[in-house]
mmCIF entry with sequence, helices, sheets and N, C-alpha, C, O atoms, coordinates in Angstrom:
data_MODEL
# 
_entry.id   MODEL 
# 
_entity.id                         1 
_entity.type                       polymer 
_entity.pdbx_number_of_molecules   1 
# 
_entity_poly.entity_id                      1 
_entity_poly.type                           'polypeptide(L)' 
_entity_poly.nstd_linkage                   no 
_entity_poly.nstd_monomer                   no 
_entity_poly.pdbx_seq_one_letter_code       MLRTITVGTHVSVQGIYVRDTQDGRIVVRVGEENFKGTPIREAKAA 
_entity_poly.pdbx_seq_one_letter_code_can   MLRTITVGTHVSVQGIYVRDTQDGRIVVRVGEENFKGTPIREAKAA 
_entity_poly.pdbx_strand_id                 A 
# 
loop_
_entity_poly_seq.entity_id 
_entity_poly_seq.num 
_entity_poly_seq.mon_id 
_entity_poly_seq.hetero 
1 1  MET n 
1 2  LEU n 
1 3  ARG n 
1 4  THR n 
1 5  ILE n 
1 6  THR n 
1 7  VAL n 
1 8  GLY n 
1 9  THR n 
1 10 HIS n 
1 11 VAL n 
1 12 SER n 
1 13 VAL n 
1 14 GLN n 
1 15 GLY n 
1 16 ILE n 
1 17 TYR n 
1 18 VAL n 
1 19 ARG n 
1 20 ASP n 
1 21 THR n 
1 22 GLN n 
1 23 ASP n 
1 24 GLY n 
1 25 ARG n 
1 26 ILE n 
1 27 VAL n 
1 28 VAL n 
1 29 ARG n 
1 30 VAL n 
1 31 GLY n 
1 32 GLU n 
1 33 GLU n 
1 34 ASN n 
1 35 PHE n 
1 36 LYS n 
1 37 GLY n 
1 38 THR n 
1 39 PRO n 
1 40 ILE n 
1 41 ARG n 
1 42 GLU n 
1 43 ALA n 
1 44 LYS n 
1 45 ALA n 
1 46 ALA n 
# 
_struct_asym.id          A 
_struct_asym.entity_id   1 
# 
_struct_sheet.id               AA1 
_struct_sheet.type             ? 
_struct_sheet.number_strands   5 
_struct_sheet.details          ? 
# 
loop_
_struct_sheet_order.sheet_id 
_struct_sheet_order.range_id_1 
_struct_sheet_order.range_id_2 
_struct_sheet_order.offset 
_struct_sheet_order.sense 
AA1 1 2 ? anti-parallel 
AA1 2 3 ? anti-parallel 
AA1 3 4 ? anti-parallel 
AA1 4 5 ? anti-parallel 
# 
loop_
_struct_sheet_range.sheet_id 
_struct_sheet_range.id 
_struct_sheet_range.beg_label_comp_id 
_struct_sheet_range.beg_label_asym_id 
_struct_sheet_range.beg_label_seq_id 
_struct_sheet_range.pdbx_beg_PDB_ins_code 
_struct_sheet_range.end_label_comp_id 
_struct_sheet_range.end_label_asym_id 
_struct_sheet_range.end_label_seq_id 
_struct_sheet_range.pdbx_end_PDB_ins_code 
_struct_sheet_range.beg_auth_comp_id 
_struct_sheet_range.beg_auth_asym_id 
_struct_sheet_range.beg_auth_seq_id 
_struct_sheet_range.end_auth_comp_id 
_struct_sheet_range.end_auth_asym_id 
_struct_sheet_range.end_auth_seq_id 
AA1 1 LEU A 2  ? VAL A 7  ? LEU A 2  VAL A 7  
AA1 2 VAL A 11 ? ASP A 20 ? VAL A 11 ASP A 20 
AA1 3 ILE A 26 ? VAL A 30 ? ILE A 26 VAL A 30 
AA1 4 GLU A 33 ? PRO A 39 ? GLU A 33 PRO A 39 
AA1 5 LEU A 2  ? VAL A 7  ? LEU A 2  VAL A 7  
# 
loop_
_atom_site.group_PDB 
_atom_site.id 
_atom_site.type_symbol 
_atom_site.label_atom_id 
_atom_site.label_alt_id 
_atom_site.label_comp_id 
_atom_site.label_asym_id 
_atom_site.label_entity_id 
_atom_site.label_seq_id 
_atom_site.pdbx_PDB_ins_code 
_atom_site.Cartn_x 
_atom_site.Cartn_y 
_atom_site.Cartn_z 
_atom_site.occupancy 
_atom_site.B_iso_or_equiv 
_atom_site.pdbx_formal_charge 
_atom_site.auth_seq_id 
_atom_site.auth_comp_id 
_atom_site.auth_asym_id 
_atom_site.auth_atom_id 
_atom_site.pdbx_PDB_model_num 
ATOM 1   N N  . MET A 1 1  ? 12.195 -9.193  0.143   1.00 0.00 ? 1  MET A N  1 
ATOM 2   C CA . MET A 1 1  ? 11.780 -10.467 -0.355  1.00 0.00 ? 1  MET A CA 1 
ATOM 3   C C  . MET A 1 1  ? 10.801 -10.257 -1.410  1.00 0.00 ? 1  MET A C  1 
ATOM 4   O O  . MET A 1 1  ? 9.900  -9.446  -1.197  1.00 0.00 ? 1  MET A O  1 
ATOM 5   N N  . LEU A 1 2  ? 10.857 -10.918 -2.594  1.00 0.00 ? 2  LEU A N  1 
ATOM 6   C CA . LEU A 1 2  ? 9.946  -10.830 -3.652  1.00 0.00 ? 2  LEU A CA 1 
ATOM 7   C C  . LEU A 1 2  ? 8.688  -11.649 -3.199  1.00 0.00 ? 2  LEU A C  1 
ATOM 8   O O  . LEU A 1 2  ? 8.795  -12.729 -2.619  1.00 0.00 ? 2  LEU A O  1 
ATOM 9   N N  . ARG A 1 3  ? 7.558  -11.094 -3.487  1.00 0.00 ? 3  ARG A N  1 
ATOM 10  C CA . ARG A 1 3  ? 6.238  -11.811 -3.294  1.00 0.00 ? 3  ARG A CA 1 
ATOM 11  C C  . ARG A 1 3  ? 5.365  -11.577 -4.512  1.00 0.00 ? 3  ARG A C  1 
ATOM 12  O O  . ARG A 1 3  ? 5.506  -10.574 -5.211  1.00 0.00 ? 3  ARG A O  1 
ATOM 13  N N  . THR A 1 4  ? 4.474  -12.502 -4.755  1.00 0.00 ? 4  THR A N  1 
ATOM 14  C CA . THR A 1 4  ? 3.506  -12.358 -5.797  1.00 0.00 ? 4  THR A CA 1 
ATOM 15  C C  . THR A 1 4  ? 2.113  -12.406 -5.272  1.00 0.00 ? 4  THR A C  1 
ATOM 16  O O  . THR A 1 4  ? 1.783  -13.241 -4.430  1.00 0.00 ? 4  THR A O  1 
ATOM 17  N N  . ILE A 1 5  ? 1.238  -11.463 -5.791  1.00 0.00 ? 5  ILE A N  1 
ATOM 18  C CA . ILE A 1 5  ? -0.107 -11.369 -5.329  1.00 0.00 ? 5  ILE A CA 1 
ATOM 19  C C  . ILE A 1 5  ? -1.058 -11.381 -6.520  1.00 0.00 ? 5  ILE A C  1 
ATOM 20  O O  . ILE A 1 5  ? -0.618 -11.131 -7.642  1.00 0.00 ? 5  ILE A O  1 
ATOM 21  N N  . THR A 1 6  ? -2.291 -11.651 -6.329  1.00 0.00 ? 6  THR A N  1 
ATOM 22  C CA . THR A 1 6  ? -3.297 -11.492 -7.412  1.00 0.00 ? 6  THR A CA 1 
ATOM 23  C C  . THR A 1 6  ? -4.109 -10.275 -7.021  1.00 0.00 ? 6  THR A C  1 
ATOM 24  O O  . THR A 1 6  ? -4.491 -10.051 -5.873  1.00 0.00 ? 6  THR A O  1 
ATOM 25  N N  . VAL A 1 7  ? -4.343 -9.501  -8.087  1.00 0.00 ? 7  VAL A N  1 
ATOM 26  C CA . VAL A 1 7  ? -5.170 -8.249  -7.925  1.00 0.00 ? 7  VAL A CA 1 
ATOM 27  C C  . VAL A 1 7  ? -6.400 -8.456  -8.922  1.00 0.00 ? 7  VAL A C  1 
ATOM 28  O O  . VAL A 1 7  ? -6.186 -8.521  -10.132 1.00 0.00 ? 7  VAL A O  1 
ATOM 29  N N  . GLY A 1 8  ? -7.525 -8.547  -8.466  1.00 0.00 ? 8  GLY A N  1 
ATOM 30  C CA . GLY A 1 8  ? -8.567 -8.925  -9.317  1.00 0.00 ? 8  GLY A CA 1 
ATOM 31  C C  . GLY A 1 8  ? -8.645 -10.377 -9.698  1.00 0.00 ? 8  GLY A C  1 
ATOM 32  O O  . GLY A 1 8  ? -8.239 -11.234 -8.913  1.00 0.00 ? 8  GLY A O  1 
ATOM 33  N N  . THR A 1 9  ? -9.153 -10.690 -10.877 1.00 0.00 ? 9  THR A N  1 
ATOM 34  C CA . THR A 1 9  ? -9.317 -12.171 -11.221 1.00 0.00 ? 9  THR A CA 1 
ATOM 35  C C  . THR A 1 9  ? -8.135 -12.627 -12.194 1.00 0.00 ? 9  THR A C  1 
ATOM 36  O O  . THR A 1 9  ? -7.689 -13.774 -12.161 1.00 0.00 ? 9  THR A O  1 
ATOM 37  N N  . HIS A 1 10 ? -7.708 -11.738 -12.977 1.00 0.00 ? 10 HIS A N  1 
ATOM 38  C CA . HIS A 1 10 ? -6.650 -12.068 -13.988 1.00 0.00 ? 10 HIS A CA 1 
ATOM 39  C C  . HIS A 1 10 ? -5.321 -11.409 -13.942 1.00 0.00 ? 10 HIS A C  1 
ATOM 40  O O  . HIS A 1 10 ? -4.499 -11.563 -14.845 1.00 0.00 ? 10 HIS A O  1 
ATOM 41  N N  . VAL A 1 11 ? -5.098 -10.647 -12.852 1.00 0.00 ? 11 VAL A N  1 
ATOM 42  C CA . VAL A 1 11 ? -3.746 -9.879  -12.854 1.00 0.00 ? 11 VAL A CA 1 
ATOM 43  C C  . VAL A 1 11 ? -3.034 -10.290 -11.671 1.00 0.00 ? 11 VAL A C  1 
ATOM 44  O O  . VAL A 1 11 ? -3.601 -10.318 -10.578 1.00 0.00 ? 11 VAL A O  1 
ATOM 45  N N  . SER A 1 12 ? -1.724 -10.639 -11.833 1.00 0.00 ? 12 SER A N  1 
ATOM 46  C CA . SER A 1 12 ? -0.751 -10.999 -10.840 1.00 0.00 ? 12 SER A CA 1 
ATOM 47  C C  . SER A 1 12 ? 0.327  -9.834  -10.807 1.00 0.00 ? 12 SER A C  1 
ATOM 48  O O  . SER A 1 12 ? 0.683  -9.257  -11.835 1.00 0.00 ? 12 SER A O  1 
ATOM 49  N N  . VAL A 1 13 ? 0.794  -9.549  -9.609  1.00 0.00 ? 13 VAL A N  1 
ATOM 50  C CA . VAL A 1 13 ? 1.792  -8.584  -9.499  1.00 0.00 ? 13 VAL A CA 1 
ATOM 51  C C  . VAL A 1 13 ? 2.879  -9.143  -8.641  1.00 0.00 ? 13 VAL A C  1 
ATOM 52  O O  . VAL A 1 13 ? 2.579  -9.741  -7.607  1.00 0.00 ? 13 VAL A O  1 
ATOM 53  N N  . GLN A 1 14 ? 4.199  -8.975  -9.028  1.00 0.00 ? 14 GLN A N  1 
ATOM 54  C CA . GLN A 1 14 ? 5.323  -9.426  -8.271  1.00 0.00 ? 14 GLN A CA 1 
ATOM 55  C C  . GLN A 1 14 ? 6.159  -8.226  -7.863  1.00 0.00 ? 14 GLN A C  1 
ATOM 56  O O  . GLN A 1 14 ? 6.572  -7.441  -8.717  1.00 0.00 ? 14 GLN A O  1 
ATOM 57  N N  . GLY A 1 15 ? 6.414  -8.071  -6.574  1.00 0.00 ? 15 GLY A N  1 
ATOM 58  C CA . GLY A 1 15 ? 7.181  -7.019  -6.119  1.00 0.00 ? 15 GLY A CA 1 
ATOM 59  C C  . GLY A 1 15 ? 7.773  -7.253  -4.769  1.00 0.00 ? 15 GLY A C  1 
ATOM 60  O O  . GLY A 1 15 ? 7.655  -8.351  -4.226  1.00 0.00 ? 15 GLY A O  1 
ATOM 61  N N  . ILE A 1 16 ? 8.429  -6.226  -4.188  1.00 0.00 ? 16 ILE A N  1 
ATOM 62  C CA . ILE A 1 16 ? 9.003  -6.286  -2.892  1.00 0.00 ? 16 ILE A CA 1 
ATOM 63  C C  . ILE A 1 16 ? 7.920  -6.249  -1.711  1.00 0.00 ? 16 ILE A C  1 
ATOM 64  O O  . ILE A 1 16 ? 7.057  -5.375  -1.639  1.00 0.00 ? 16 ILE A O  1 
ATOM 65  N N  . TYR A 1 17 ? 8.055  -7.234  -0.848  1.00 0.00 ? 17 TYR A N  1 
ATOM 66  C CA . TYR A 1 17 ? 7.107  -7.282  0.294   1.00 0.00 ? 17 TYR A CA 1 
ATOM 67  C C  . TYR A 1 17 ? 7.207  -5.968  1.132   1.00 0.00 ? 17 TYR A C  1 
ATOM 68  O O  . TYR A 1 17 ? 8.296  -5.482  1.436   1.00 0.00 ? 17 TYR A O  1 
ATOM 69  N N  . VAL A 1 18 ? 6.019  -5.426  1.485   1.00 0.00 ? 18 VAL A N  1 
ATOM 70  C CA . VAL A 1 18 ? 6.004  -4.274  2.326   1.00 0.00 ? 18 VAL A CA 1 
ATOM 71  C C  . VAL A 1 18 ? 5.282  -4.483  3.572   1.00 0.00 ? 18 VAL A C  1 
ATOM 72  O O  . VAL A 1 18 ? 5.786  -4.052  4.609   1.00 0.00 ? 18 VAL A O  1 
ATOM 73  N N  . ARG A 1 19 ? 4.130  -5.110  3.602   1.00 0.00 ? 19 ARG A N  1 
ATOM 74  C CA . ARG A 1 19 ? 3.504  -5.424  4.935   1.00 0.00 ? 19 ARG A CA 1 
ATOM 75  C C  . ARG A 1 19 ? 2.300  -6.243  4.745   1.00 0.00 ? 19 ARG A C  1 
ATOM 76  O O  . ARG A 1 19 ? 1.810  -6.362  3.622   1.00 0.00 ? 19 ARG A O  1 
ATOM 77  N N  . ASP A 1 20 ? 1.778  -6.835  5.810   1.00 0.00 ? 20 ASP A N  1 
ATOM 78  C CA . ASP A 1 20 ? 0.529  -7.563  5.866   1.00 0.00 ? 20 ASP A CA 1 
ATOM 79  C C  . ASP A 1 20 ? -0.554 -6.556  6.190   1.00 0.00 ? 20 ASP A C  1 
ATOM 80  O O  . ASP A 1 20 ? -0.300 -5.540  6.837   1.00 0.00 ? 20 ASP A O  1 
ATOM 81  N N  . THR A 1 21 ? -1.752 -6.839  5.741   1.00 0.00 ? 21 THR A N  1 
ATOM 82  C CA . THR A 1 21 ? -2.939 -6.061  6.142   1.00 0.00 ? 21 THR A CA 1 
ATOM 83  C C  . THR A 1 21 ? -3.829 -6.792  7.082   1.00 0.00 ? 21 THR A C  1 
ATOM 84  O O  . THR A 1 21 ? -3.705 -8.012  7.196   1.00 0.00 ? 21 THR A O  1 
ATOM 85  N N  . GLN A 1 22 ? -4.730 -6.123  7.774   1.00 0.00 ? 22 GLN A N  1 
ATOM 86  C CA . GLN A 1 22 ? -5.658 -6.843  8.715   1.00 0.00 ? 22 GLN A CA 1 
ATOM 87  C C  . GLN A 1 22 ? -6.563 -7.846  8.071   1.00 0.00 ? 22 GLN A C  1 
ATOM 88  O O  . GLN A 1 22 ? -6.977 -8.786  8.749   1.00 0.00 ? 22 GLN A O  1 
ATOM 89  N N  . ASP A 1 23 ? -6.904 -7.717  6.810   1.00 0.00 ? 23 ASP A N  1 
ATOM 90  C CA . ASP A 1 23 ? -7.855 -8.498  6.117   1.00 0.00 ? 23 ASP A CA 1 
ATOM 91  C C  . ASP A 1 23 ? -7.174 -9.705  5.445   1.00 0.00 ? 23 ASP A C  1 
ATOM 92  O O  . ASP A 1 23 ? -7.811 -10.389 4.644   1.00 0.00 ? 23 ASP A O  1 
ATOM 93  N N  . GLY A 1 24 ? -5.869 -9.986  5.759   1.00 0.00 ? 24 GLY A N  1 
ATOM 94  C CA . GLY A 1 24 ? -5.184 -11.148 5.166   1.00 0.00 ? 24 GLY A CA 1 
ATOM 95  C C  . GLY A 1 24 ? -4.543 -10.968 3.837   1.00 0.00 ? 24 GLY A C  1 
ATOM 96  O O  . GLY A 1 24 ? -3.953 -11.901 3.291   1.00 0.00 ? 24 GLY A O  1 
ATOM 97  N N  . ARG A 1 25 ? -4.648 -9.769  3.299   1.00 0.00 ? 25 ARG A N  1 
ATOM 98  C CA . ARG A 1 25 ? -3.942 -9.531  2.063   1.00 0.00 ? 25 ARG A CA 1 
ATOM 99  C C  . ARG A 1 25 ? -2.517 -8.873  2.402   1.00 0.00 ? 25 ARG A C  1 
ATOM 100 O O  . ARG A 1 25 ? -2.241 -8.544  3.556   1.00 0.00 ? 25 ARG A O  1 
ATOM 101 N N  . ILE A 1 26 ? -1.681 -8.711  1.395   1.00 0.00 ? 26 ILE A N  1 
ATOM 102 C CA . ILE A 1 26 ? -0.411 -8.152  1.546   1.00 0.00 ? 26 ILE A CA 1 
ATOM 103 C C  . ILE A 1 26 ? -0.203 -6.987  0.635   1.00 0.00 ? 26 ILE A C  1 
ATOM 104 O O  . ILE A 1 26 ? -0.946 -6.806  -0.329  1.00 0.00 ? 26 ILE A O  1 
ATOM 105 N N  . VAL A 1 27 ? 0.812  -6.177  0.929   1.00 0.00 ? 27 VAL A N  1 
ATOM 106 C CA . VAL A 1 27 ? 1.157  -5.016  0.138   1.00 0.00 ? 27 VAL A CA 1 
ATOM 107 C C  . VAL A 1 27 ? 2.564  -5.247  -0.448  1.00 0.00 ? 27 VAL A C  1 
ATOM 108 O O  . VAL A 1 27 ? 3.502  -5.569  0.280   1.00 0.00 ? 27 VAL A O  1 
ATOM 109 N N  . VAL A 1 28 ? 2.690  -5.082  -1.748  1.00 0.00 ? 28 VAL A N  1 
ATOM 110 C CA . VAL A 1 28 ? 4.089  -5.193  -2.384  1.00 0.00 ? 28 VAL A CA 1 
ATOM 111 C C  . VAL A 1 28 ? 4.363  -3.852  -3.117  1.00 0.00 ? 28 VAL A C  1 
ATOM 112 O O  . VAL A 1 28 ? 3.445  -3.148  -3.537  1.00 0.00 ? 28 VAL A O  1 
ATOM 113 N N  . ARG A 1 29 ? 5.606  -3.554  -3.239  1.00 0.00 ? 29 ARG A N  1 
ATOM 114 C CA . ARG A 1 29 ? 6.051  -2.350  -3.938  1.00 0.00 ? 29 ARG A CA 1 
ATOM 115 C C  . ARG A 1 29 ? 6.652  -2.697  -5.305  1.00 0.00 ? 29 ARG A C  1 
ATOM 116 O O  . ARG A 1 29 ? 7.503  -3.585  -5.381  1.00 0.00 ? 29 ARG A O  1 
ATOM 117 N N  . VAL A 1 30 ? 6.234  -2.019  -6.396  1.00 0.00 ? 30 VAL A N  1 
ATOM 118 C CA . VAL A 1 30 ? 6.897  -2.131  -7.617  1.00 0.00 ? 30 VAL A CA 1 
ATOM 119 C C  . VAL A 1 30 ? 7.272  -0.690  -7.990  1.00 0.00 ? 30 VAL A C  1 
ATOM 120 O O  . VAL A 1 30 ? 6.401  0.146   -8.236  1.00 0.00 ? 30 VAL A O  1 
ATOM 121 N N  . GLY A 1 31 ? 8.507  -0.431  -8.026  1.00 0.00 ? 31 GLY A N  1 
ATOM 122 C CA . GLY A 1 31 ? 8.973  0.877   -8.357  1.00 0.00 ? 31 GLY A CA 1 
ATOM 123 C C  . GLY A 1 31 ? 8.535  1.811   -7.160  1.00 0.00 ? 31 GLY A C  1 
ATOM 124 O O  . GLY A 1 31 ? 8.878  1.584   -6.000  1.00 0.00 ? 31 GLY A O  1 
ATOM 125 N N  . GLU A 1 32 ? 7.713  2.926   -7.556  1.00 0.00 ? 32 GLU A N  1 
ATOM 126 C CA . GLU A 1 32 ? 7.138  3.784   -6.599  1.00 0.00 ? 32 GLU A CA 1 
ATOM 127 C C  . GLU A 1 32 ? 5.681  3.500   -6.269  1.00 0.00 ? 32 GLU A C  1 
ATOM 128 O O  . GLU A 1 32 ? 5.046  4.250   -5.528  1.00 0.00 ? 32 GLU A O  1 
ATOM 129 N N  . GLU A 1 33 ? 5.154  2.413   -6.823  1.00 0.00 ? 33 GLU A N  1 
ATOM 130 C CA . GLU A 1 33 ? 3.734  2.013   -6.606  1.00 0.00 ? 33 GLU A CA 1 
ATOM 131 C C  . GLU A 1 33 ? 3.566  0.937   -5.578  1.00 0.00 ? 33 GLU A C  1 
ATOM 132 O O  . GLU A 1 33 ? 4.371  0.007   -5.529  1.00 0.00 ? 33 GLU A O  1 
ATOM 133 N N  . ASN A 1 34 ? 2.588  1.023   -4.785  1.00 0.00 ? 34 ASN A N  1 
ATOM 134 C CA . ASN A 1 34 ? 2.246  -0.005  -3.918  1.00 0.00 ? 34 ASN A CA 1 
ATOM 135 C C  . ASN A 1 34 ? 0.972  -0.790  -4.340  1.00 0.00 ? 34 ASN A C  1 
ATOM 136 O O  . ASN A 1 34 ? -0.025 -0.175  -4.720  1.00 0.00 ? 34 ASN A O  1 
ATOM 137 N N  . PHE A 1 35 ? 0.999  -2.043  -4.281  1.00 0.00 ? 35 PHE A N  1 
ATOM 138 C CA . PHE A 1 35 ? -0.213 -2.819  -4.689  1.00 0.00 ? 35 PHE A CA 1 
ATOM 139 C C  . PHE A 1 35 ? -0.672 -3.717  -3.536  1.00 0.00 ? 35 PHE A C  1 
ATOM 140 O O  . PHE A 1 35 ? 0.147  -4.348  -2.867  1.00 0.00 ? 35 PHE A O  1 
ATOM 141 N N  . LYS A 1 36 ? -1.989 -3.767  -3.312  1.00 0.00 ? 36 LYS A N  1 
ATOM 142 C CA . LYS A 1 36 ? -2.497 -4.706  -2.312  1.00 0.00 ? 36 LYS A CA 1 
ATOM 143 C C  . LYS A 1 36 ? -3.323 -5.757  -2.936  1.00 0.00 ? 36 LYS A C  1 
ATOM 144 O O  . LYS A 1 36 ? -4.185 -5.497  -3.775  1.00 0.00 ? 36 LYS A O  1 
ATOM 145 N N  . GLY A 1 37 ? -3.037 -7.016  -2.494  1.00 0.00 ? 37 GLY A N  1 
ATOM 146 C CA . GLY A 1 37 ? -3.678 -8.155  -3.096  1.00 0.00 ? 37 GLY A CA 1 
ATOM 147 C C  . GLY A 1 37 ? -3.663 -9.381  -2.346  1.00 0.00 ? 37 GLY A C  1 
ATOM 148 O O  . GLY A 1 37 ? -3.121 -9.355  -1.241  1.00 0.00 ? 37 GLY A O  1 
ATOM 149 N N  . THR A 1 38 ? -4.166 -10.443 -2.761  1.00 0.00 ? 38 THR A N  1 
ATOM 150 C CA . THR A 1 38 ? -4.131 -11.737 -2.108  1.00 0.00 ? 38 THR A CA 1 
ATOM 151 C C  . THR A 1 38 ? -2.809 -12.527 -2.468  1.00 0.00 ? 38 THR A C  1 
ATOM 152 O O  . THR A 1 38 ? -2.462 -12.727 -3.632  1.00 0.00 ? 38 THR A O  1 
ATOM 153 N N  . PRO A 1 39 ? -2.113 -12.952 -1.372  1.00 0.00 ? 39 PRO A N  1 
ATOM 154 C CA . PRO A 1 39 ? -0.837 -13.658 -1.713  1.00 0.00 ? 39 PRO A CA 1 
ATOM 155 C C  . PRO A 1 39 ? -0.974 -14.953 -2.424  1.00 0.00 ? 39 PRO A C  1 
ATOM 156 O O  . PRO A 1 39 ? -1.893 -15.711 -2.115  1.00 0.00 ? 39 PRO A O  1 
ATOM 157 N N  . ILE A 1 40 ? -0.107 -15.266 -3.373  1.00 0.00 ? 40 ILE A N  1 
ATOM 158 C CA . ILE A 1 40 ? -0.134 -16.593 -3.989  1.00 0.00 ? 40 ILE A CA 1 
ATOM 159 C C  . ILE A 1 40 ? 0.713  -17.477 -3.072  1.00 0.00 ? 40 ILE A C  1 
ATOM 160 O O  . ILE A 1 40 ? 1.805  -17.095 -2.653  1.00 0.00 ? 40 ILE A O  1 
ATOM 161 N N  . ARG A 1 41 ? 0.214  -18.597 -2.789  1.00 0.00 ? 41 ARG A N  1 
ATOM 162 C CA . ARG A 1 41 ? 0.983  -19.619 -2.016  1.00 0.00 ? 41 ARG A CA 1 
ATOM 163 C C  . ARG A 1 41 ? 2.146  -20.135 -2.734  1.00 0.00 ? 41 ARG A C  1 
ATOM 164 O O  . ARG A 1 41 ? 2.116  -20.249 -3.959  1.00 0.00 ? 41 ARG A O  1 
ATOM 165 N N  . GLU A 1 42 ? 3.221  -20.469 -2.006  1.00 0.00 ? 42 GLU A N  1 
ATOM 166 C CA . GLU A 1 42 ? 4.357  -21.137 -2.595  1.00 0.00 ? 42 GLU A CA 1 
ATOM 167 C C  . GLU A 1 42 ? 4.034  -22.614 -2.969  1.00 0.00 ? 42 GLU A C  1 
ATOM 168 O O  . GLU A 1 42 ? 3.361  -23.337 -2.235  1.00 0.00 ? 42 GLU A O  1 
ATOM 169 N N  . ALA A 1 43 ? 4.501  -22.970 -4.030  1.00 0.00 ? 43 ALA A N  1 
ATOM 170 C CA . ALA A 1 43 ? 4.294  -24.334 -4.594  1.00 0.00 ? 43 ALA A CA 1 
ATOM 171 C C  . ALA A 1 43 ? 5.244  -25.286 -3.782  1.00 0.00 ? 43 ALA A C  1 
ATOM 172 O O  . ALA A 1 43 ? 6.403  -24.942 -3.550  1.00 0.00 ? 43 ALA A O  1 
ATOM 173 N N  . LYS A 1 44 ? 4.758  -26.437 -3.371  1.00 0.00 ? 44 LYS A N  1 
ATOM 174 C CA . LYS A 1 44 ? 5.560  -27.459 -2.741  1.00 0.00 ? 44 LYS A CA 1 
ATOM 175 C C  . LYS A 1 44 ? 6.382  -28.357 -3.714  1.00 0.00 ? 44 LYS A C  1 
ATOM 176 O O  . LYS A 1 44 ? 5.886  -28.891 -4.705  1.00 0.00 ? 44 LYS A O  1 
ATOM 177 N N  . ALA A 1 45 ? 7.620  -28.468 -3.357  1.00 0.00 ? 45 ALA A N  1 
ATOM 178 C CA . ALA A 1 45 ? 8.431  -29.343 -4.257  1.00 0.00 ? 45 ALA A CA 1 
ATOM 179 C C  . ALA A 1 45 ? 7.934  -30.747 -4.277  1.00 0.00 ? 45 ALA A C  1 
ATOM 180 O O  . ALA A 1 45 ? 7.433  -31.246 -3.270  1.00 0.00 ? 45 ALA A O  1 
ATOM 181 N N  . ALA A 1 46 ? 8.065  -31.424 -5.450  1.00 0.00 ? 46 ALA A N  1 
ATOM 182 C CA . ALA A 1 46 ? 7.626  -32.802 -5.575  1.00 0.00 ? 46 ALA A CA 1 
ATOM 183 C C  . ALA A 1 46 ? 8.536  -33.842 -5.005  1.00 0.00 ? 46 ALA A C  1 
ATOM 184 O O  . ALA A 1 46 ? 8.232  -35.033 -5.073  1.00 0.00 ? 46 ALA A O  1 
# 
């Protein structure tokens, strides 16, 4: 499943969901790299 996270203040990363962390962040994989960040919530349909 594709997930989007924020890393820092201005950087977003979209990748394959890997796992949740104990501090509420998630890990996503892009190619061979793993990134940990805050998940972006899904927008609700109007």
